[in-house]
ROSEMAR-531651 format. One record per atom (N, C-alpha, C): residue in one letter; x, y, z. Coordinates in steps of 0.02 Angstrom, whole numbers, plus 50000, padded with zeros to 5 digits. Example, Ala and Ser with C-alpha at 12.3 -4.5 7.8 and 13.67 -1.06 7.14 Angstrom:
ROSEMAR-531651
A506604971650390 A506154977550390 A506604983550390 S506424988850354 S506844994750357 S506455000250394 
//
This chain:
ROSEMAR-531651
M545066158157844 M545166162257904 M544696159657959 R544986156958013 R544586154258068 R544786157858131 I544336161758158 I544506166158215 I544126164358278 D543576160758272 D543166159058330 D542906165258367 K542566169458330 K542216175058361 K541526172558385 V541246175958433 V540586174158459 V540066178358422 I539616174858388 I539106178158347 I538416176958377 G538076182158398 G537406181558424 G536896181058368 I536396176858378 I535866175758329 I535196177158364 T534816181858338 T534176183458371 T533706177458368 G533396176058425 G532936170458430 G532216172458424 N531796167458419 N531076168258419 N530796163858474 D530146163858486 D529866159258535 D529176157058514 T528906152258551 T528246149358534 T527706151658582 L527816157258616 L527336159458667 L526656161058638 N526626162858574 N525986164558543 N525686158658506 D525976152858512 D525746146858477 D525396142258527 R524746141458521 R524366137458570 R524586130158572 E524866127858517 E525096120858516 E525626119558569 W525986124958587 W526536124258635 W526406127958700 D525766128758718 D525586132858777 D526016131258838 E526086124958856 E526436123058917 E527156120858903 F527356121158841 F528036119158822 F528346124458777 S528286130758797 S528546136158755 S529296135258744 R529516137258685 R530206136158666 R530526142458638 D531156143458653 D531566148558620 D531966144958566 Y532006147958506 Y532316144358451 Y532566149158398 T532976146458353 T533146149858291 T533246144558238 P533096145858175 P533206140858123 P533936138458122 H534026132058110 H534696129058115 H535196131958065 G534946134358008 G535406136857956 G535866142357980 Y535616146658024 Y536046152058051 Y536606149158094 V536426144358136 V536926141058178 V537446137558134 D537206134258082 D537646130658037 D538116135358001 G537856140857976 G538266145657939 G538806148657983 V538636150558043 V539126153458089 V539656148158107 S539446142158122 S539906136858141 S540386135158084 R540126134558023 R540546132857966 R541026138457948 S540876144457969 S541336150057956 S541896150358007 G541886145758056 G542416145458106 G542266149558168 N541656151858175 N541466155958232 N540976152258277 L540826155158334 L540416151958385 L539726155158389 P539186151458373 P538516154258375 P538206153858444 I537846159058464 I537416158758523 I536736161658505 I536206158658531 I535536161158518 I535346166058573 I535106171858553 I534896177058600 I534136176958606 P533856174758662 P533126174358669 P532816181258676 I532166181558665 I531796187858672 I531706189358747 H531836195558766 H531766197758836 H531256203358841 S530916203658898 S530486209358913 S530886215058942 D531426213458978 D531856218459009 D532356220858956 L532216226558925 L532616228958870 L533316230958892 R533426231958956 R534086233658981 R534586228058970 R534326221958962 R534776216258952 R535116216258884 A534866220258839 A535156220458771 A535896222058773 E536096226958811 E536806228758815 E537216223158846 D536926219458892 D537286213858923 D537486208758869 Y537036207358824 Y537186202658769 Y537696205658721 I537576211758699 I537996214858648 I538716215458671 Q538826216858734 Q539506217558759 Q539886210958762 R539536205458751 R539846198758755 R539916195358687 I539726198758633 I539766195658568 I540176199858520 D540386196758465 D540806200158415 D540426201558350 G539816199158345 G539406200258286 G538686198358303 L538216200858263 L537506199758277 L537126198558213 I536716193258213 I536286191758156 I535556192958176 F535216197258138 F534496198058145 F534156193358096 T533756188758122 T533476183258082 T532786184958054 G532506180158017 G531846180857988 G531296179558039 G530676180158016 G530116178758062 G529506183058047 Q529176185358100 Q528546189058093 Q528646195758058 D528086198558035 D528096205358009 D528246210258066 V528576215658050 V528676221058099 V528016225058104 H527826226758165 H527196230458174 H527226237058136 P526746238558093 P526766244658054 P526746251158094 L526516250858156 L526536256858198 L527256259258207 M527736254858199 M528436256758206 M528676261158149 Y528306261258093 Y528476265858039 Y527886270258021 G527456271458070 G526936276558063 G526336274658022 E526196268158015 E525616265857977 E525166261458020 D524536261058001 D524076256258031 D524116249657992 P523906244258023 P523936237757989 P523506237557926 A523796235157871 A523426234157809 A523106227157810 P522606225957768 P522246219557769 P522696213457760 R523236214157723 R523656208357708 R524276207857752 L524286211557806 L524826210757855 L524776203857886 N525356200657896 N525376194057927 N525486194558002 D525686189058034 D525796189058106 D526296194258127 I526156197458184 I526626202258213 I526776200158284 Y527326202858311 Y527536201058379 Y527886207158409 P527506212058435 P527806218258460 P528356217158511 K528286212158554 K528806210858604 K529476209658571 R529476205958516 R530096204658479 R530346211058446 D529896215058419 D530086221358388 D530466225758437 Y530196226558497 Y530496230958547 Y531176228258570 W531206221658579 W531836218658602 W532386219358548 E532206218158486 E532716218658434 E532906225858419 R532456230458431 R532646237558427 R533166239158479 A533086236558539 A533576237658592 A534246234558574 L534236228558546 L534856225358524 L535206229458470 F534816231958422 F535106235858368 F535436242258395 E535086245658439 E535376251858467 E536016250358506 A536026244858543 A536626242958580 A537186240958532 A537026237458478 A537536235458430 A537856241558397 L537456246658382 L537736252858355 L538196256158406 K537976256358468 K538356259558521 K539036256358530 Y539066249758526 Y539696246158539 Y540036243758475 Q539806246258417 Q540126244858353 Q540176237358339 V539646233658352 V539626226458338 V539366225458267 P539736221958224 P539506220658156 P538826217158153 I538416219058104 I537736216558100 I537596213558031 L537316207558031 L537026204457971 L536276204057981 A535896206657934 A535166206757939 A534856202757882 V534426197957899 V534136193457850 V533366193857852 C533066194757794 C532336194657784 C531966199457832 R531636196957883 R531316201357932 R531826206257960 G532416203757977 G532936208158004 G533136213557956 F533156211957892 F533296216657838 F532786222257837 Q532146220457844 Q531616225457844 Q531606229357910 L531726225857966 L531716229158031 L532226234758036 I532846233458016 I533366238558022 I533216244457977 N532966243257917 N532756248757875 N532236253057911 I531756249857944 I531236253457981 I531536257358040 L531986254158078 L532276257458136 L532696263558117 L532936263658056 L533336269358032 L532926274557995 G532256273557995 G531816278657965 G531516276757899 G531596270457877 G531296268357814 G530606265257825 T530296262957770 T529646259757774 T529646253457730 V529116249457736 V529036243557693 V528326243457664 Y528256239957609 Y527586238157585 Y527336232557629 Q526746233257657 Q526486228157703 Q526326221657669 D526266221757603 D526206215657563 D526426217357492 L526736212457458 L526986213757391 L526426215257341 S525806213557358 S525246215257314 S525156222857309 Y525436226557357 Y525406233857355 Y525996236957318 Y526466232757296 Y527076235257263 Y526926237057190 P527096243057168 P526946245157099 P527476242557050 V527316237157016 V527796234256968 V527896238856908 K527376242356887 K527396246956830 K527596243156767 D528126245456732 D528306242356669 D528846236956677 R528996235156739 R529506230056751 R529186223156754 P529586217856744 P529306211156748 P529116209356819 A528546206156828 A528346203956895 A528746197856915 I528966197656979 I529376192257005 I529006188757062 Q529026182157063 Q528746178457119 Q529266178457176 H529076181057234 H529546181657290 H529426176457345 V528926172257337 V528796167057388 V528836160257354 Q529376156557368 Q529436149957338 Q529246144557389 K529166138557367 K528956133157412 K529516131557462 H529316130057524 H529796128557577 H530286123157556 S530046117957525 S530466112257509 S530976113657454 R530936119557424 R531396121157369 R531876126857386 M531876129057448 M532266135057464 M533016134057467 I533246127857463 I533966126757458 I534216128657388 Y533746129557341 Y533916131357272 Y533756138657259 P534116141857214 P533946148857196 P533276149257160 H532956154957167 H532276155857140 H532246161557089 H532636166757098 H532666172157049 H533356175457053 S533496179657005 S534146182957002 S534116189957032 V534696192457051 V534756199357075 V535356202657039 T535306209157031 T535856213057004 T536206216557062 I536876215957064 I537266218357121 I537666224557101 K537676229457144 K538046235657130 K538796234457131 E539126236257078 E539846235357074 E540206239357129 G540696236157161 G541076239457214 G540766239057283 S540166236457288 S539836235857353 S540116230057393 E539946229757457 E540166224257499 E539896217557473 M539266217457451 M538986211357425 M539336209257361 Y539506213957319 Y539876212557258 Y540536209157274 R540886211757323 R541536208857343 R541446201857372 L540956201057416 L540856194657450 L540676189057401 L540296190657350 L540076185557303 L540526184957242 G541156186857251 G541656185557199 G541696190857145 N541546197157162 N541566202657114 N541116201457054 K540526199057069 K540026197657017 K539456202657022 D539186204656964 D538626209356965 D537956205856959 K537956199156959 K537346195256959 K537406189557009 A536846187757039 A536826181857082 A536126178857079 Q536076172457094 Q535436169157099 Q535286167757172 V534696169557194 V534526169057266 V533856165557275 N533756162957335 N533096160257352 N532646166057374 S532026164657390 S531576170157406 S530976167657446 Y530856170857503 Y530266169157542 Y530066175157585 H529736179957553 H529506185957589 H528896188857554 H528436191457594 H527836194457564 H527836202057572 Q528356204757604 Q528436212057609 Q529086214057574 A529166220657564 A529766223157532 A529886230357554 I530506232557549 I530656239457566 I530306244157518 R529976249257546 R529666254457506 R530136260557505 D530216263757563 D530676269357568 D531306266957603 L531866267457569 L532506265357599 L532726270757648 A532936268757708 A533166273457759 A533736277857731 P533756284257749 P534246288857721 P534976286557729 K535136283157784 K535826281157795 K536036274757758 L535546271457727 L535696265157693 L535796266157618 E536196261657590 E536326261657518 E536126254857490 A535666254757442 A535466248457411 A536046245757369 T536146239157373 T536706236057337 T536496230257293 A535856228157295 A535616222957250 A534866223757240 W534636221957180 W533926222657162 W533686216657123 A533056214757133 A532736209857090 A532526213357025 A532326209456975 A532146212356910 A531546216956914 D531126216056965 D530546220456973 D530696226757013 G531336227657032 G531536233557068 G531546232857143 V531306227257170 V531316226257243 V532046226157268 I532176229957321 I532846230157351 I532986223557386 E533546220457370 E533716213957396 E534326213957442 S534706219457443 S535296219857486 S535456227257499 Y535756228557557 Y535986235357572 Y536586235157619 Q536896241057626 Q537416242257675 Q537356249557696 F537736251557746 F537736258657763 F538076262457706 G537806268357689 G538116272457638 G538786275157663 D539266275857618 D539936277857637 D539956284557673 D539506289057655 D539506295757684 D539116296257748 N538806290757770 N538346291157827 N538586287457889 E538876281657881 E539016277557939 E539566272557922 K540056271857967 K540596267057956 K540456260357989 H539896259758022 H539736253558058 H539666247758009 P539976241958023 P539906236157979 P539186233457980 L538846233957923 L538156231757917 L538056228657848 L537756222757848 L537596219357785 L536876216857791 G536456218657743 G535756216557745 G535566212957681 V535196207357688 V534966203557630 V534226201757640 Q533846202157585 Q533146200157588 Q533056192657580 W533536189357548 W533476182157538 W533736178257599 H533786171657593 H533956167357650 H534596163357637 P535186166457647 P535816162757636 P535886156757683 E535576157057741 E535646151657790 E535326145157765 I534866145657717 I534566139757688 I534946137557625 M535176142357586 M535536140657525 M536186136957538 I536516138357596 I537156135157610 I537086127657622 Q536476125257629 Q536376118057636 Q536526114357570 N536496118057515 N536566114857449 N537206116957412 N537486122857428 N538096125057395 N538456130057439 E539066131757420 E539496136157460 E539466143457438 E539076144957387 E539096151657358 E538916157157408 M538476155657456 M538266160657504 M538656160557569 M539136155957576 M539526155657638 M539916161957653 P540176165657602 P540536171857618 P540126176857658 I539456176457654 I539046181057693 I539136179657768 F539216173357787 F539346171657857 F540086172657875 E540536171557828 E541246172557840 E541416179957848 W540976184257825 W541066191557828 W541246193857899 F540966190657951 F541106192758020 F541846192158037 S542196187558005 S542896186358022 S543366191958000 Y543106196657961 Y543526202157937 Y543576207857987 F543216207458043 F543196213058090 F543516211158157 
//
């Protein structure tokens, strides 16, 4: 199915990186562009803006939106102070992407949320995250390594269990297991009331979600792993990008 829809991809910038002081750049990892292009759709990168009113201008011109990975979301957005193991934050990006999310809901634009984006949307809907996985209570479950080496991320790193009948279950071939890569130091703690978890790692960390059937009909797919990197090595994760073509 090739429809050529326009898919917006949230960008990042180098304004906080001294190495690029006079050559600041707006960018997004190539894997997102590749995934959208290979699915038959048209990718555009949406840069970070200070003028939040511009969010609706972008949303009204696209057919789908991807929230990408990146910095930690500022914990003040979910009512906490920074913990010692919090990593880099970028409040300007948080505010801009909140505006994009609100506009996407308003105009019923389908949303794919990846890694940081996965955590951000949970937060914007009233959920919380563990500021570092060292704070996550494994209890009697097996501990899982969630940060793999950069050079190996085209390969799967751990398995997830998928909820039967969920959107992720359907997209990945009606399978209740999948192998995914992993590169995150935070995880969902409290899942937002409107969201339904659809995949879990063996240690119980939520790895995928969608809107619950009784709460919201808006097309939303969230993943903690990085399908945009895995598609460099195999086609198993391509249906996640092809998902936009169904709307």
